[in-house]
Phi, psi and omega in degrees: 000131178285167178300318181293323176296318178296322177295318180296324179293321179294317180300316180296317181298315181288333181291346177293342183242137176256334181272128182292340174296323177292324179291320174300319179299321179297319176299316181296318177298318178300317179298320180291339179275348179300139172298139179299140179275131179302136184305330182295340181267356176273073183229175183297326182297324183266356180284131182271121178286149176095359179262141176296319179263169175275127179229127176248137180227122177252137181233131175229155177255132179224117180054040178080004180241151181269134179241127184248143169228147185206167173203160177211156178270006179233134186301310184290322178296320178296324175296320181294315178293326177296322178294318179297319178296317178309319184277323192254346183296142172069038173236162180290158177305319182294322177300320181289318177301316186278352184295131168261109187277069184286342183297330183302315179281324182297326180270356178079017185297310186301316184283350180254011176254152173296159179304322181289325175291322177299318176297321179298316178302315179297321177294324178295314180297315180301317181295315179299315180295325178294317175301313181301316179298312180302314180290332181288337183271353182286000000 
């Protein structure tokens, strides 16, 4: 599945709900479905700056594609990083660098987050793109 196909699937999934409380619950459910992050990766290097909550993001390369694992100490934040992983996981660094993450605005996520969570979302996207750039230069 391409990144855009994954984004379109997220948009469709979120369009099933009109109430933002239901959408927040879906984010929480997504976060709860994340594979647990190994404790060794919960370190300063993987901690994302700019997030109100603590969010750790680990990136590994497997067969030329980037694989992300993450965790957070806040339910909605964990759901947000899970959503980003759902869209960007298992793609090449160049695909991730080139991705226009239009789903964030299409589902109304940015405007329904507090300013600090919105900054955190931006920090998560920046970190994922930074990993992709670093791996593309190897």
